[in-house]
N, C-alpha and C positions, 0 to 999 in steps of 0.2 A: 659628798656622795656616800662615804662609808657610814656616817651617822644614820641617815635614813634606813640603810640596809640593816644596821644593827637594831634599830628600833623595830623594824618589821619582824625580825627574828624573835623578838621578845613578846610579840603579840600572841594572844590566846587564839587557838584555832576556832573556827565557827562551831557552834554547839553540835551541829549534825556530824561534823568531822571528829569532834572530840569524843563522841559516844558511838562512833561507827563500829559496828560488829558484823563484819561480812559473812560469817558462817552461822550467825544466829537468826532466829525467826521470831519477830514480835507476835505473829499469829500463833505459833506453837507456844510462845511464852504465856499468852493469855490462857490457853488450855492447861498449861502446867500450874498457873496460879489458881485456877479453879480446882484442879485435881488435888493440889497440896493443901487447899483450904486457907490460903493467905487472907482471904476476905473475912475470916473469923475474927481477925485482930485489926486489920487495916481497911480503910476506905480506899478503893482502887478504881480509878477511872475505867469505864468499860465493863465493870462488874456490877450488875444490878443488885445482886444479893449473894451473900450477906454483906453488910456494910459495918464491919467491926470498928470499935472505938477504943480498944485498949492499947493499940499501937497507933503511930502517927498516920495521918492521911498520906497516901503516896501520890496524890495529885501534883503535877508539876515537878516530878522527881528530877528530871533532867536539869532543871534550873537550880537545884540545891547544890551548894558547894561541898557539903559533907554528907557522908552516910552515917546515920546514928549519931550525928553531931561530933564525930571524932575521926572518921576515916575519909580520905580523899575520894570524891565521887568519880571513880574511873571504872570502865567496864570490867576489868579483871578483878578489882576489889569488890565491886557489887556482886558479880557472879559468885565469888567465894563467900561473901557475906550471906546472900540469900540461901545458899546451900548449907553452910555450917557457921552460923553467926557466932556461937560460943568459941569456936576455934579461931575465928578471925578477929573477934573483939571480946576477949575474956571479960566476964562480968555483965555482958548484955543480957537483957531479959528475953530476947528473941531466941526461940529454940532452933536446933538444927532441923532442917526440912527434908522430906523424902524426895530429893531431886538428884538426878544424875548431873555430872558436870555440864553436859550439853543442855539439859533442861534449865540449869541455872543460868547459862548464857542466854537462853531464849527468854527467860523471865527478865533478865537485865535489859535485853533488847526491847521487851514490851514496856518496861517502866520508862525507858528513855523515849519511847514513841508516844507516850500518853500526853505529852505537851502539845502534840499535833491535833488533838481531838477538840 
């Protein structure tokens, strides 16, 4: 009886629970993505133009295990990274973005929601 309970405790939470951000708004996140100009470098689902190609496509972002190939894909890490990538991951080519902490959480919520499209 104990072994199955231990095994369940080690299971990964479902994707929606793993990236749940109760105070963030994916809808506001899309507006912040547009205002900050993230599409100049990235292809972003739901953003018709521009469709940048110098940065990676952000399609299916919630399914990626790592941010920038090096950081765990967690809401707190993603929000910090989209706001100030150089401080979060020194040596990255992504610049700091003109986002408030709340906007950065909204952007993270948007990126996690794009797998539903």
